[in-house]
C-alpha atoms as a printed R data frame, in Angstrom:
    type eleno elety resid chain resno       x       y       z
1   ATOM     1    CA   UNK     A     1 181.435  95.715 113.763
2   ATOM     2    CA   UNK     A     2 180.938  98.230 110.972
3   ATOM     3    CA   UNK     A     3 179.524  95.501 108.714
4   ATOM     4    CA   UNK     A     4 177.045  94.511 111.421
5   ATOM     5    CA   UNK     A     5 176.032  98.122 111.814
6   ATOM     6    CA   UNK     A     6 175.468  98.527 108.060
7   ATOM     7    CA   UNK     A     7 173.367  95.356 107.923
8   ATOM     8    CA   UNK     A     8 171.331  96.499 110.911
9   ATOM     9    CA   UNK     A     9 170.739  99.969 109.371
10  ATOM    10    CA   UNK     A    10 169.763  98.467 106.010
11  ATOM    11    CA   UNK     A    11 167.334  96.105 107.704
12  ATOM    12    CA   UNK     A    12 165.814  98.986 109.666
13  ATOM    13    CA   UNK     A    13 165.404 101.151 106.543
14  ATOM    14    CA   UNK     A    14 163.914  98.291 104.531
15  ATOM    15    CA   UNK     A    15 161.422  97.368 107.247
16  ATOM    16    CA   UNK     A    16 160.385 101.008 107.626
17  ATOM    17    CA   UNK     A    17 159.936 101.353 103.828
18  ATOM    18    CA   UNK     A    18 157.914  98.135 103.708
19  ATOM    19    CA   UNK     A    19 155.512  99.316 106.390
20  ATOM    20    CA   UNK     A    20 154.966 102.537 104.461
21  ATOM    21    CA   UNK     A    21 153.882 100.802 101.269
22  ATOM    22    CA   UNK     A    22 150.298  99.999 100.246
23  ATOM    23    CA   UNK     A    23 149.026  96.698 101.589
24  ATOM    24    CA   UNK     A    24 149.817  93.554  99.651
25  ATOM    25    CA   UNK     A    25 147.217  92.651  96.996
26  ATOM    26    CA   UNK     A    26 146.222  89.676  99.110
27  ATOM    27    CA   UNK     A    27 144.862  92.094 101.693
28  ATOM    28    CA   UNK     A    28 142.407  93.556  99.186
29  ATOM    29    CA   UNK     A    29 138.928  92.235  98.542
30  ATOM    30    CA   UNK     A    30 139.853  91.975  94.862
31  ATOM    31    CA   UNK     A    31 140.561  88.398  93.706
32  ATOM    32    CA   UNK     A    32 143.012  88.012  90.842
33  ATOM    33    CA   UNK     A    33 140.644  85.690  88.921
34  ATOM    34    CA   UNK     A    34 136.969  85.049  89.445
35  ATOM    35    CA   UNK     A    35 133.855  83.662  87.788
36  ATOM    36    CA   UNK     A    36 130.331  84.915  88.384
37  ATOM    37    CA   UNK     A    37 126.713  84.214  87.567
38  ATOM    38    CA   UNK     A    38 124.077  86.923  87.112
39  ATOM    39    CA   UNK     A    39 120.318  87.191  86.774
40  ATOM    40    CA   UNK     A    40 119.275  90.254  84.774
41  ATOM    41    CA   UNK     A    41 115.967  91.902  83.975
42  ATOM    42    CA   UNK     A    42 114.722  95.005  82.182
43  ATOM    43    CA   UNK     A    43 111.021  95.775  82.497
44  ATOM    44    CA   UNK     A    44 110.718  98.345  79.706
45  ATOM    45    CA   UNK     A    45 112.582 100.594  77.272
46  ATOM    46    CA   UNK     A    46 112.368 104.264  76.413
47  ATOM    47    CA   UNK     A    47 114.302 106.948  74.583
48  ATOM    48    CA   UNK     A    48 117.333 107.560  76.816
49  ATOM    49    CA   UNK     A    49 120.270 107.965  74.412
50  ATOM    50    CA   UNK     A    50 119.614 106.741  70.868
51  ATOM    51    CA   UNK     A    51 116.826 104.159  71.062
52  ATOM    52    CA   UNK     A    52 113.362 104.810  69.638
53  ATOM    53    CA   UNK     A    53 111.365 101.641  70.354
54  ATOM    54    CA   UNK     A    54 109.435 101.553  73.623
55  ATOM    55    CA   UNK     A    55 108.083  98.867  75.954
56  ATOM    56    CA   UNK     A    56 110.782  96.276  75.202
57  ATOM    57    CA   UNK     A    57 111.615  93.787  77.958
58  ATOM    58    CA   UNK     A    58 114.682  91.617  78.603
59  ATOM    59    CA   UNK     A    59 115.193  88.708  80.982
60  ATOM    60    CA   UNK     A    60 118.066  86.298  81.259
61  ATOM    61    CA   UNK     A    61 121.060  84.723  82.939
62  ATOM    62    CA   UNK     A    62 124.712  85.597  82.329
63  ATOM    63    CA   UNK     A    63 128.090  84.063  83.161
64  ATOM    64    CA   UNK     A    64 131.317  86.052  83.471
65  ATOM    65    CA   UNK     A    65 135.056  85.618  83.905
66  ATOM    66    CA   UNK     A    66 136.855  88.519  85.583
67  ATOM    67    CA   UNK     A    67 140.579  89.294  85.816
68  ATOM    68    CA   UNK     A    68 142.047  91.927  88.072
69  ATOM    69    CA   UNK     A    69 144.290  94.349  86.153
70  ATOM    70    CA   UNK     A    70 145.587  96.304  89.121
71  ATOM    71    CA   UNK     A    71 144.745  97.154  92.699
72  ATOM    72    CA   UNK     A    72 145.742 100.126  94.809
73  ATOM    73    CA   UNK     A    73 144.633 101.391  98.193
74  ATOM    74    CA   UNK     A    74 141.598 103.254  96.852
75  ATOM    75    CA   UNK     A    75 140.846 101.678  93.460
76  ATOM    76    CA   UNK     A    76 140.982  98.357  91.596
77  ATOM    77    CA   UNK     A    77 140.678  97.896  87.822
78  ATOM    78    CA   UNK     A    78 139.153  94.759  86.321
79  ATOM    79    CA   UNK     A    79 138.583  93.245  82.884
80  ATOM    80    CA   UNK     A    80 135.838  90.710  82.318
81  ATOM    81    CA   UNK     A    81 134.098  88.841  79.509
82  ATOM    82    CA   UNK     A    82 130.486  87.672  79.646
83  ATOM    83    CA   UNK     A    83 128.281  85.195  77.851
84  ATOM    84    CA   UNK     A    84 124.495  85.510  78.023
85  ATOM    85    CA   UNK     A    85 123.271  82.014  77.070
86  ATOM    86    CA   UNK     A    86 119.736  82.538  78.359
87  ATOM    87    CA   UNK     A    87 118.629  85.972  77.214
88  ATOM    88    CA   UNK     A    88 115.104  86.671  75.981
89  ATOM    89    CA   UNK     A    89 113.795  89.887  74.426
90  ATOM    90    CA   UNK     A    90 110.103  90.837  74.334
91  ATOM    91    CA   UNK     A    91 108.325  93.168  71.890
92  ATOM    92    CA   UNK     A    92 104.786  94.585  72.062
93  ATOM    93    CA   UNK     A    93 102.730  93.396  69.103
94  ATOM    94    CA   UNK     A    94  99.625  94.320  67.133
95  ATOM    95    CA   UNK     A    95  97.565  91.131  66.886
96  ATOM    96    CA   UNK     A    96  94.381  92.476  65.326
97  ATOM    97    CA   UNK     A    97  91.563  94.962  65.581
98  ATOM    98    CA   UNK     A    98  88.036  94.902  67.012
99  ATOM    99    CA   UNK     A    99  85.383  97.275  65.690
100 ATOM   100    CA   UNK     A   100  82.182  97.881  67.632
101 ATOM   101    CA   UNK     A   101  79.453  99.575  65.588
102 ATOM   102    CA   UNK     A   102  76.379 100.885  67.417
103 ATOM   103    CA   UNK     A   103  73.363 102.183  65.477
104 ATOM   104    CA   UNK     A   104  70.361 103.362  67.457
105 ATOM   105    CA   UNK     A   105  71.374 101.321  70.495
106 ATOM   106    CA   UNK     A   106  72.064  98.097  68.545
107 ATOM   107    CA   UNK     A   107  75.677  96.949  68.471
108 ATOM   108    CA   UNK     A   108  77.646  94.680  66.171
109 ATOM   109    CA   UNK     A   109  81.241  93.565  66.696
110 ATOM   110    CA   UNK     A   110  83.672  92.910  63.840
111 ATOM   111    CA   UNK     A   111  87.088  91.387  64.466
112 ATOM   112    CA   UNK     A   112  90.131  91.386  62.213
113 ATOM   113    CA   UNK     A   113  93.024  89.137  63.232
114 ATOM   114    CA   UNK     A   114  96.563  89.541  61.899
115 ATOM   115    CA   UNK     A   115  98.022  86.347  60.392
116 ATOM   116    CA   UNK     A   116 101.028  86.843  62.692
117 ATOM   117    CA   UNK     A   117 102.080  88.993  65.596
118 ATOM   118    CA   UNK     A   118 103.406  92.293  64.253
119 ATOM   119    CA   UNK     A   119 105.945  94.013  66.568
120 ATOM   120    CA   UNK     A   120 105.232  97.722  66.932
121 ATOM   121    CA   UNK     A   121 107.293 100.716  68.002
122 ATOM   122    CA   UNK     A   122 105.088 101.927  70.849
123 ATOM   123    CA   UNK     A   123 101.730 100.764  72.194
124 ATOM   124    CA   UNK     A   124 100.803 104.386  72.911
125 ATOM   125    CA   UNK     A   125 100.528 104.943  69.162
126 ATOM   126    CA   UNK     A   126  97.524 102.602  69.063
127 ATOM   127    CA   UNK     A   127  94.850 104.084  71.359
128 ATOM   128    CA   UNK     A   128  91.159 103.276  71.063
129 ATOM   129    CA   UNK     A   129  89.391 105.624  68.654
130 ATOM   130    CA   UNK     A   130  85.712 106.562  68.599
131 ATOM   131    CA   UNK     A   131  83.779 108.113  65.737
132 ATOM   132    CA   UNK     A   132  80.193 109.343  65.915
133 ATOM   133    CA   UNK     A   133  77.820 110.642  63.306
134 ATOM   134    CA   UNK     A   134  74.589 110.144  61.390
135 ATOM   135    CA   UNK     A   135  73.870 107.607  58.666
136 ATOM   136    CA   UNK     A   136  72.251 108.492  55.316
137 ATOM   137    CA   UNK     A   137  68.979 107.270  56.774
138 ATOM   138    CA   UNK     A   138  69.271 109.736  59.638
139 ATOM   139    CA   UNK     A   139  70.172 107.185  62.332
140 ATOM   140    CA   UNK     A   140  72.880 108.099  64.848
141 ATOM   141    CA   UNK     A   141  75.864 105.765  65.099
142 ATOM   142    CA   UNK     A   142  79.024 105.275  67.131
143 ATOM   143    CA   UNK     A   143  82.043 103.314  65.881
144 ATOM   144    CA   UNK     A   144  84.794 102.237  68.299
145 ATOM   145    CA   UNK     A   145  88.127 100.937  66.997
146 ATOM   146    CA   UNK     A   146  90.072  98.852  69.525
147 ATOM   147    CA   UNK     A   147  93.517  97.435  68.736
148 ATOM   148    CA   UNK     A   148  94.257  93.961  70.048
149 ATOM   149    CA   UNK     A   149  97.759  94.162  71.505
150 ATOM   150    CA   UNK     A   150  99.974  91.324  72.652
151 ATOM   151    CA   UNK     A   151 103.597  90.457  73.316
152 ATOM   152    CA   UNK     A   152 106.109  88.096  71.758
153 ATOM   153    CA   UNK     A   153 109.312  86.735  73.324
154 ATOM   154    CA   UNK     A   154 112.414  85.985  71.260
155 ATOM   155    CA   UNK     A   155 115.446  83.929  72.267
156 ATOM   156    CA   UNK     A   156 118.415  86.297  71.938
157 ATOM   157    CA   UNK     A   157 121.668  84.945  73.433
158 ATOM   158    CA   UNK     A   158 124.691  87.191  73.442
159 ATOM   159    CA   UNK     A   159 128.398  87.629  74.095
160 ATOM   160    CA   UNK     A   160 130.011  90.643  75.768
161 ATOM   161    CA   UNK     A   161 133.785  90.324  75.268
162 ATOM   162    CA   UNK     A   162 134.698  93.828  76.452
163 ATOM   163    CA   UNK     A   163 133.823  94.674  80.044
164 ATOM   164    CA   UNK     A   164 135.834  97.052  82.179
165 ATOM   165    CA   UNK     A   165 135.068  98.046  85.743
166 ATOM   166    CA   UNK     A   166 136.632 100.096  88.495
167 ATOM   167    CA   UNK     A   167 136.023  99.231  92.137
168 ATOM   168    CA   UNK     A   168 136.499 101.902  94.761
169 ATOM   169    CA   UNK     A   169 137.928 101.147  98.202
170 ATOM   170    CA   UNK     A   170 139.078  97.572  97.458
171 ATOM   171    CA   UNK     A   171 140.294  97.145 101.033
172 ATOM   172    CA   UNK     A   172 136.671  97.280 102.251
173 ATOM   173    CA   UNK     A   173 134.065  94.529 102.124
174 ATOM   174    CA   UNK     A   174 131.425  96.840 100.641
175 ATOM   175    CA   UNK     A   175 132.661  98.398  97.391
176 ATOM   176    CA   UNK     A   176 130.911 100.732  94.947
177 ATOM   177    CA   UNK     A   177 131.906 100.243  91.321
178 ATOM   178    CA   UNK     A   178 131.409 101.613  87.816
179 ATOM   179    CA   UNK     A   179 131.348  99.489  84.654
180 ATOM   180    CA   UNK     A   180 131.083  99.745  80.874
181 ATOM   181    CA   UNK     A   181 130.643  96.959  78.291
182 ATOM   182    CA   UNK     A   182 130.462  96.274  74.549
183 ATOM   183    CA   UNK     A   183 129.189  93.157  72.816
184 ATOM   184    CA   UNK     A   184 126.452  91.692  70.622
185 ATOM   185    CA   UNK     A   185 123.362  89.471  70.679
186 ATOM   186    CA   UNK     A   186 122.087  87.061  68.016
187 ATOM   187    CA   UNK     A   187 118.347  86.322  68.018
188 ATOM   188    CA   UNK     A   188 116.244  83.713  66.278
189 ATOM   189    CA   UNK     A   189 114.435  86.434  64.261
190 ATOM   190    CA   UNK     A   190 114.575  90.162  63.618
191 ATOM   191    CA   UNK     A   191 114.241  92.311  66.746
192 ATOM   192    CA   UNK     A   192 112.861  94.725  67.838
193 ATOM   193    CA   UNK     A   193 110.710  94.977  64.656
194 ATOM   194    CA   UNK     A   194 110.319  93.368  61.246
195 ATOM   195    CA   UNK     A   195 112.995  94.313  58.678
196 ATOM   196    CA   UNK     A   196 115.591  95.171  61.325
197 ATOM   197    CA   UNK     A   197 118.171  92.451  62.052
198 ATOM   198    CA   UNK     A   198 118.689  89.254  64.030
199 ATOM   199    CA   UNK     A   199 122.227  90.469  64.814
200 ATOM   200    CA   UNK     A   200 122.480  93.477  67.120
201 ATOM   201    CA   UNK     A   201 125.343  95.261  68.826
202 ATOM   202    CA   UNK     A   202 125.131  96.314  72.465
203 ATOM   203    CA   UNK     A   203 126.964  98.687  74.730
204 ATOM   204    CA   UNK     A   204 126.183  99.595  78.303
205 ATOM   205    CA   UNK     A   205 127.357 101.569  81.282
206 ATOM   206    CA   UNK     A   206 126.329 101.644  84.911
207 ATOM   207    CA   UNK     A   207 127.396 100.828  88.418
208 ATOM   208    CA   UNK     A   208 126.476  99.144  91.635
209 ATOM   209    CA   UNK     A   209 127.788  97.738  94.874
210 ATOM   210    CA   UNK     A   210 129.624  94.512  95.655
211 ATOM   211    CA   UNK     A   211 129.660  92.987  99.125
212 ATOM   212    CA   UNK     A   212 132.425  90.490  99.915
213 ATOM   213    CA   UNK     A   213 131.653  87.690 102.338
214 ATOM   214    CA   UNK     A   214 135.388  86.972 102.371
215 ATOM   215    CA   UNK     A   215 138.329  87.512 100.003
216 ATOM   216    CA   UNK     A   216 136.946  85.041  97.448
217 ATOM   217    CA   UNK     A   217 133.146  85.265  97.469
218 ATOM   218    CA   UNK     A   218 130.825  88.224  96.981
219 ATOM   219    CA   UNK     A   219 127.302  89.387  96.096
220 ATOM   220    CA   UNK     A   220 126.703  92.064  93.451
221 ATOM   221    CA   UNK     A   221 123.746  94.361  92.769
222 ATOM   222    CA   UNK     A   222 124.095  96.457  89.636
223 ATOM   223    CA   UNK     A   223 122.243  98.941  87.444
224 ATOM   224    CA   UNK     A   224 123.052  99.122  83.726
225 ATOM   225    CA   UNK     A   225 121.771 101.254  80.878
226 ATOM   226    CA   UNK     A   226 122.061  99.209  77.668
227 ATOM   227    CA   UNK     A   227 121.696 100.395  74.091
228 ATOM   228    CA   UNK     A   228 120.958  97.823  71.369
229 ATOM   229    CA   UNK     A   229 121.304  98.633  67.680
230 ATOM   230    CA   UNK     A   230 121.979  96.846  64.384
231 ATOM   231    CA   UNK     A   231 124.235  99.715  63.170
232 ATOM   232    CA   UNK     A   232 122.187 100.011  59.954
233 ATOM   233    CA   UNK     A   233 122.882  96.486  58.706
234 ATOM   234    CA   UNK     A   234 119.094  96.023  58.702
235 ATOM   235    CA   UNK     A   235 116.539  97.789  56.504
236 ATOM   236    CA   UNK     A   236 115.538  99.902  59.509
237 ATOM   237    CA   UNK     A   237 117.403 100.571  62.755
238 ATOM   238    CA   UNK     A   238 115.145 101.944  65.521
239 ATOM   239    CA   UNK     A   239 117.400 100.969  68.444
240 ATOM   240    CA   UNK     A   240 116.409 100.117  72.010
241 ATOM   241    CA   UNK     A   241 117.515 101.775  75.262
242 ATOM   242    CA   UNK     A   242 116.912  99.565  78.304
243 ATOM   243    CA   UNK     A   243 117.549  99.860  82.036
244 ATOM   244    CA   UNK     A   244 118.746  96.604  83.588
245 ATOM   245    CA   UNK     A   245 118.858  95.406  87.172
246 ATOM   246    CA   UNK     A   246 121.420  92.629  87.682
247 ATOM   247    CA   UNK     A   247 122.039  90.480  90.748
248 ATOM   248    CA   UNK     A   248 125.063  88.183  90.846
249 ATOM   249    CA   UNK     A   249 127.318  85.965  92.911
250 ATOM   250    CA   UNK     A   250 131.102  85.801  92.383
251 ATOM   251    CA   UNK     A   251 133.702  83.115  93.193
252 ATOM   252    CA   UNK     A   252 137.367  84.090  93.286
253 ATOM   253    CA   UNK     A   253 140.309  81.762  92.722
């Protein structure tokens, strides 16, 4: 009788303790392993942290593997690694110059074309310039200098082996999260200017929201601020600060 009573009391205590614990990890919207695909785009760059070059663009696709480190009632930690097999970087370029000379109402146009597209730091440094005056013969003249600007795209795939994120409220379908990453990209030529480097390091931080359709599948919308730099392995190192918008879909397993 006493043994039965002890067993019954132990069972009661254990069941009460179990109900008081955090939900099992299977009840969280936080799969242990998952893979994801992302589309990412950055329309421009500016000086945010360390970067100097402006008007750079990025567009690409990324693939990621994510592993849950831990999950609690209000927070889940994750590690992930990304590859960016289709990433393209775009630089503004100086392609040539057009000079319009007007003397007493008669105009002539002279064009100078660069043998190749020359990436520049900032298109705002190349405004049209107008000079007016009088020739030795006493005729009035106006000279307008117009820079021919363009854009070049460079294939720049990358790998981001260090990605850490924290999801808040993992028991809910809609979860805000914060993330930080570190990696590198390797381009087919020097970016973002001549005499920089085709190998550049990247780090980023940001956040977003993830909406889970069920415990295994989810949509992600994310903002990231990325800094790209060659860490002075090139002759010059202007750096680029870019703001990315990323949209992705995740499969858990």
